[in-house]
Every structure is written in structure tokens, then in C-alpha cells.
C-alpha positions as CSV (number, residue, x, y, z in Angstrom):
1,M,-113.1,-220.7,-23.4
2,A,-116.8,-221.6,-23.2
3,E,-119.2,-218.7,-22.8
4,V,-120.6,-218.4,-19.3
5,T,-124.4,-218.1,-19.5
6,T,-126.5,-216.6,-16.7
7,P,-129.4,-218.9,-15.7
8,P,-132.7,-217.2,-16.0
9,I,-134.6,-216.0,-12.9
10,D,-137.9,-217.7,-12.4
11,L,-140.6,-215.0,-12.2
12,F,-143.9,-216.0,-10.7
13,Y,-146.2,-213.5,-12.4
14,W,-149.6,-212.3,-13.5
15,P,-150.0,-209.1,-15.5
16,T,-151.1,-206.7,-12.8
17,P,-149.5,-203.4,-11.6
18,N,-147.5,-205.4,-9.0
19,G,-146.3,-207.9,-11.5
20,W,-145.3,-205.2,-14.0
21,K,-142.9,-203.7,-11.4
22,I,-140.7,-206.8,-11.8
23,T,-141.0,-207.3,-15.5
24,I,-139.9,-203.7,-16.0
25,M,-136.9,-204.0,-13.7
26,L,-135.8,-207.3,-15.3
27,E,-136.1,-205.7,-18.8
28,E,-134.3,-202.5,-17.7
29,C,-131.4,-204.6,-16.2
30,G,-131.3,-207.0,-19.2
31,L,-131.6,-210.0,-16.9
32,P,-132.8,-213.3,-18.4
33,Y,-136.0,-214.5,-16.8
34,A,-138.7,-217.2,-17.3
35,V,-142.3,-216.4,-16.6
36,R,-144.1,-218.8,-14.4
37,P,-147.8,-217.9,-14.6
38,V,-149.7,-217.6,-11.3
39,N,-153.3,-217.5,-12.3
40,I,-154.7,-215.5,-9.4
41,G,-158.3,-216.0,-10.7
42,K,-157.9,-219.8,-10.6
43,G,-156.2,-220.0,-7.2
44,D,-152.7,-220.8,-8.3
45,Q,-151.5,-218.5,-5.5
46,F,-152.7,-221.0,-2.9
47,K,-150.8,-224.0,-4.2
48,P,-148.3,-225.4,-1.8
49,E,-145.4,-225.1,-4.2
50,F,-146.1,-221.4,-4.6
51,L,-146.7,-220.8,-0.9
52,S,-143.3,-222.2,-0.2
53,I,-141.7,-219.2,-1.8
54,S,-144.5,-216.6,-1.2
55,P,-146.2,-217.4,2.1
56,N,-148.6,-214.4,1.8
57,N,-150.1,-216.1,-1.2
58,K,-149.5,-213.0,-3.4
59,M,-147.5,-212.7,-6.6
60,P,-145.0,-211.6,-7.8
61,A,-142.2,-213.7,-6.4
62,I,-138.9,-214.7,-7.9
63,V,-136.4,-217.6,-7.6
64,D,-132.9,-216.5,-8.6
65,P,-130.7,-219.6,-9.2
66,D,-127.6,-217.3,-9.0
67,G,-128.3,-215.8,-5.6
68,P,-125.9,-214.7,-2.9
69,G,-122.8,-216.9,-2.9
70,G,-124.0,-218.5,-6.1
71,Q,-126.8,-220.3,-4.3
72,P,-130.5,-220.0,-5.2
73,I,-132.7,-217.5,-3.3
74,S,-136.4,-216.9,-3.4
75,V,-137.9,-213.4,-2.8
76,F,-141.5,-212.4,-2.3
77,E,-143.1,-208.9,-2.1
78,S,-142.6,-206.6,-5.1
79,G,-140.7,-204.0,-3.1
80,A,-138.3,-206.5,-1.7
81,I,-137.7,-208.0,-5.1
82,L,-136.9,-204.5,-6.6
83,Q,-134.4,-203.8,-3.8
84,Y,-132.8,-207.3,-4.3
85,L,-132.4,-206.9,-8.0
86,G,-131.1,-203.3,-7.5
87,R,-128.4,-204.6,-5.2
88,K,-127.7,-207.6,-7.4
89,T,-127.1,-205.5,-10.5
90,C,-126.0,-202.2,-8.9
91,R,-128.6,-200.5,-11.1
92,F,-131.5,-198.1,-10.4
93,Y,-130.9,-198.4,-6.6
94,P,-128.1,-196.1,-5.3
95,S,-125.3,-197.3,-3.2
96,D,-124.9,-193.9,-1.5
97,E,-126.8,-194.1,1.7
98,R,-128.6,-190.7,1.5
99,R,-129.8,-191.4,-2.0
100,R,-130.8,-194.9,-1.2
101,V,-132.8,-193.7,1.8
102,E,-134.6,-191.3,-0.5
103,V,-135.5,-194.2,-3.0
104,D,-136.6,-196.4,-0.1
105,E,-138.9,-193.6,1.2
106,W,-140.7,-193.4,-2.1
107,L,-140.7,-197.1,-2.7
108,F,-142.4,-197.6,0.7
109,W,-144.8,-194.7,-0.1
110,Q,-145.9,-196.8,-3.0
111,M,-146.0,-200.1,-1.2
112,G,-147.8,-198.7,1.8
113,G,-150.1,-196.1,0.2
114,F,-150.2,-195.5,-3.5
115,G,-150.7,-199.2,-4.4
116,P,-153.1,-200.3,-1.6
117,M,-155.3,-197.2,-1.8
118,L,-155.5,-197.3,-5.6
119,G,-156.2,-201.0,-5.4
120,Q,-159.2,-200.3,-3.1
121,T,-160.3,-197.6,-5.5
122,H,-160.3,-200.1,-8.3
123,H,-162.2,-202.6,-6.2
124,F,-165.0,-200.3,-5.1
125,R,-165.4,-198.5,-8.4
126,Q,-165.0,-201.5,-10.7
127,Y,-165.5,-204.9,-9.0
128,A,-167.6,-204.6,-5.8
129,P,-170.8,-206.6,-6.1
130,E,-172.7,-203.5,-4.8
131,K,-172.0,-199.9,-5.1
132,V,-171.0,-198.4,-1.7
133,P,-171.0,-194.6,-2.1
134,Y,-169.0,-194.0,1.1
135,A,-166.3,-196.4,0.1
136,I,-166.1,-195.1,-3.5
137,E,-165.8,-191.5,-2.3
138,R,-163.4,-192.4,0.5
139,Y,-160.9,-194.2,-1.7
140,T,-161.3,-192.0,-4.8
141,N,-160.6,-188.9,-2.7
142,E,-157.5,-190.6,-1.1
143,T,-156.3,-191.5,-4.5
144,H,-156.7,-187.9,-5.6
145,R,-154.6,-186.8,-2.6
146,L,-151.9,-189.3,-3.4
147,Y,-151.7,-188.1,-7.0
148,G,-151.3,-184.6,-5.6
149,V,-148.4,-185.7,-3.5
150,L,-146.8,-187.3,-6.5
151,N,-147.4,-184.2,-8.6
152,E,-145.8,-182.0,-6.1
153,R,-142.8,-184.3,-5.9
154,L,-142.3,-184.2,-9.6
155,K,-142.7,-180.5,-10.2
156,D,-138.9,-179.9,-10.1
157,R,-137.4,-183.2,-11.0
158,E,-137.6,-185.6,-14.0
159,F,-138.1,-188.7,-12.0
160,I,-139.4,-189.3,-8.5
161,C,-135.9,-189.3,-6.9
162,G,-134.2,-187.2,-9.5
163,D,-132.5,-190.1,-11.3
164,Y,-134.5,-193.0,-12.7
165,S,-134.9,-195.7,-10.0
166,I,-136.9,-198.6,-8.7
167,A,-139.3,-196.0,-7.1
168,D,-140.5,-195.0,-10.6
169,M,-140.9,-198.6,-11.6
170,A,-143.0,-199.3,-8.5
171,V,-145.4,-196.4,-9.3
172,I,-145.9,-196.5,-13.1
173,G,-148.1,-199.6,-13.3
174,W,-150.6,-198.1,-10.9
175,A,-150.4,-194.5,-12.2
176,K,-151.0,-195.4,-15.8
177,L,-154.5,-196.6,-14.8
178,W,-155.6,-193.1,-13.6
179,E,-158.9,-193.1,-15.6
180,R,-160.1,-196.3,-13.9
181,Q,-159.4,-194.6,-10.6
182,G,-161.7,-191.7,-11.3
183,Q,-158.9,-189.1,-11.8
184,D,-158.4,-186.3,-14.3
185,I,-154.7,-186.4,-15.2
186,A,-155.0,-182.8,-16.4
187,E,-155.1,-181.8,-12.7
188,F,-151.6,-183.3,-12.3
189,P,-149.5,-181.9,-15.1
190,H,-146.2,-183.0,-13.6
191,V,-147.5,-186.6,-13.2
192,K,-148.7,-186.4,-16.8
193,R,-145.3,-185.3,-18.0
194,W,-143.6,-188.1,-16.0
195,L,-146.1,-190.7,-17.3
196,D,-145.2,-189.7,-20.9
197,V,-141.5,-190.1,-20.2
198,M,-141.9,-193.4,-18.4
199,L,-144.2,-195.0,-21.0
200,A,-141.8,-193.9,-23.8
201,R,-138.9,-196.0,-22.2
202,P,-138.5,-199.2,-24.3
203,A,-137.9,-201.4,-21.3
204,V,-141.0,-200.1,-19.6
205,A,-143.0,-200.8,-22.7
206,R,-141.6,-204.3,-22.9
207,G,-142.3,-204.9,-19.2
208,L,-145.9,-203.8,-19.5
209,E,-146.4,-206.0,-22.5
210,V,-145.3,-209.3,-20.8
211,K,-148.2,-211.7,-21.3
212,V,-149.0,-215.2,-19.9
213,D,-149.8,-218.1,-22.1
214,Q,-153.3,-218.5,-20.5
215,P,-156.7,-217.1,-21.4
216,P,-157.2,-213.5,-20.2
217,M,-159.2,-212.9,-17.0
218,D,-162.1,-210.5,-17.1
219,L,-162.4,-209.7,-13.4
220,A,-165.4,-207.4,-14.0
221,T,-167.5,-210.4,-15.2
222,D,-165.8,-213.6,-14.0
223,K,-167.7,-214.5,-10.8
224,D,-165.4,-217.4,-10.0
225,A,-162.4,-215.2,-10.2
226,Q,-164.1,-212.6,-8.0
227,K,-164.8,-215.2,-5.4
228,M,-161.2,-216.4,-5.5
229,L,-159.7,-212.9,-5.1
230,F,-162.2,-211.2,-2.9
231,G,-163.3,-214.1,-0.7
232,Q,-160.0,-215.4,0.4
233,R,-160.7,-215.6,4.1
234,A,-162.4,-219.0,3.6
235,R,-159.1,-220.4,2.2
236,A,-157.0,-219.4,5.2
237,G,-155.6,-222.1,7.5
């Protein structure tokens, strides 16, 4: 009997905290995937073929040729992708409703707060064309508060929801950049312990190391990339 091979999932990706969520999950699940680079500094996210699967012009996105009923499916938004892959593989996303709700709570905490607020902190501390003290203080302080929430959550459990889950995968790519966010990890010993555990996982390390076969982007100095990423209003419509 011929061996049945699983077709690879197309991963539309650029190496960022949101992209890493999906490479980590794919590595943890052992799913074959093919990286389709979306150079966000060159405007690939605005190409019609990408918008057809990710209408919010954000990566990551996936196309799974072996979707529900054996038919292809595209999924955009990193949290939705994590949930989909968790259901597909029955891994890292509990089937028990109470435990699933708990994972969803912390996944949405990351999607709605930890990611966006830390992203704003990166922007105003690292990339804004002018220093805006109010914005820097506002987002750095909110980032500090969110690390405090995470630290409290982790004080009596190894992972965010007890067992390792997609909630941890969603948070790690952002949390490992604490220095850039103006934080002192020593203030958050439970987060520090969790970070060490997470970064020691082989699949997490592999996911964080996924590169693209394109020149690296230095967003701090690349003015064209800054215009592409931070001046997107002009490209709407």
C-alpha cells in the first residue's frame, strides 16, 4: 500500500511575534508546512492574492489543503489559526469546555491586550519618527501592568493555563522581547521562570528560528518600510 502523505500547509509569514505563534504551533504539532514570505516592509500584504485570504492585510495566514471535509480552507488572524490547528490536531487546545474556555480567555487576553499594547510600546520606543514622552510613558506603563498580570497568573502554575497550550504560544514571541519594551524581567520572576521553560522547548526554538529567503528588514532605519507599515491609511480603498 502506498504511503499517504499529508500535503503541506501554506504559511504566509514574516518573522515577527505574530508570525512566530504559528511556526511554533506547526513545529509542536509536527505538521508539514511551506513558508510563503509576506514582506511587510515591501507591501506584499496589499497584493490582491494575499488579500483574498487575509482581507485585513495582516500576516500570518494559512491555507490548509486538507481542511474540513478534505477541502482547502484559508484562515487569517493568528488567534483563529491557533484555534483551528488545535482543533485539527486535537493538541494544545482542550476539548473539555471548561478548560477550553480558560485557554480562550488567555488567548484573547494576548490578542486584545498583551500583543497590541506591547506593539505600541515597540513603536513609540523604537520606531516613531519623533519621541512622544506621553505615548512612551503610557504604553510602557501599560506593558508593565500586563507583565504583572502574567506574573500573577504564573505564580502557581507551570504554564498559563496549567498545561502547555496555544495560550503560551501566543504570548512567548512578545514576552521574549521584554528589554525592547523597557521592562526589567527581574520584577516578574514567575514570567522569567516561564520564559526559560518556554525557550528551552525544541519546537519553540525551531519556530522562533524560521527565516525567510529574503534580505532582513531593519525597521529602525528603513524609511521605505516605515512608510509602508506606519502610513497604511493612504493605501486603503
